C-alpha positions in Angstrom: 4.3 -13.3 -42.5 2.8 -15.4 -45.3 3.8 -14.0 -48.7 5.4 -10.9 -47.1 8.8 -9.3 -47.7 10.7 -8.9 -44.5 13.8 -6.7 -43.6 15.9 -7.9 -40.7 17.8 -4.8 -39.7 21.0 -5.7 -37.8 20.6 -9.3 -38.8 23.6 -10.8 -37.0 23.1 -14.5 -37.4 20.0 -14.1 -39.5 17.8 -15.8 -37.0 14.8 -13.5 -37.4 15.0 -13.4 -41.2 15.3 -17.2 -41.3 12.3 -17.6 -38.9 10.3 -15.2 -41.1 11.0 -17.4 -44.1 10.2 -20.6 -42.2 6.9 -18.9 -41.3 6.0 -18.3 -44.9 7.6 -14.9 -45.9 8.3 -14.9 -49.7 11.6 -12.9 -49.3 13.8 -11.7 -46.5 16.5 -9.0 -46.6 19.2 -9.1 -44.0 21.2 -5.9 -43.3 24.2 -5.6 -41.0 27.4 -3.6 -40.6 29.6 -6.6 -39.8 30.8 -8.7 -42.7 31.1 -11.7 -40.3 27.4 -11.4 -39.5 26.5 -11.4 -43.2 28.6 -14.6 -43.7 27.0 -16.2 -40.6 23.5 -15.3 -41.9 24.3 -16.8 -45.3 25.7 -20.0 -43.7 22.6 -20.3 -41.4 20.2 -19.7 -44.3 21.9 -22.5 -46.3 21.7 -24.9 -43.3 18.0 -24.1 -43.0 17.4 -24.4 -46.8 16.1 -20.8 -47.2 19.3 -19.2 -48.8 17.5 -18.8 -52.1 15.0 -16.4 -50.5 17.4 -14.4 -48.4 19.2 -11.3 -49.8 22.1 -9.9 -47.6 23.6 -6.5 -47.6 26.4 -4.8 -45.7 24.8 -1.6 -44.5 27.5 0.6 -46.0 27.2 -1.0 -49.4 23.4 -0.9 -49.7 22.5 1.4 -52.5 19.1 0.5 -53.9 15.8 1.4 -52.5 14.5 -1.4 -50.3 10.8 -2.0 -49.8 9.2 -4.4 -47.3 6.0 -5.3 -45.7 7.7 -5.9 -42.3 10.9 -4.6 -40.8 12.3 -6.4 -37.7 15.2 -5.6 -35.4 16.3 -6.9 -32.0 16.4 -3.7 -30.0 19.4 -4.8 -27.8 21.6 -4.3 -30.9 20.2 -0.8 -31.1 21.1 -0.2 -27.4 17.5 -0.6 -26.1 16.0 -3.3 -23.9 15.6 -6.8 -25.2 12.5 -6.5 -27.3 11.8 -7.3 -30.9 10.5 -4.3 -32.8 8.3 -4.8 -35.8 7.6 -1.8 -38.1 4.9 -2.3 -40.7 4.7 -0.6 -44.1 8.1 1.0 -43.9 10.4 1.9 -46.8 14.2 2.3 -46.5 15.6 4.7 -49.0 19.1 5.4 -47.6 21.1 3.4 -45.1 24.6 4.4 -44.3 
């Protein structure tokens, strides 16, 4: 994770983005459809002293191209088994 940009897709509380930052990621991007999740992620990032490296988006509001070295998501939120999926070298260009 060192010096990587990470997208936490379906960030909920921001736990994966925060963990990535604590492990040395240079930037994390959290995306969720729930405004309360965005607020919780922000609050948790502040408590963990990484808020300056975390950018948060409501999925419906995201308009710019996002580029990252690593994309992470907890699959249960995507209606799969409990696993953490990591996608390398992926670029999001449109999220609705």
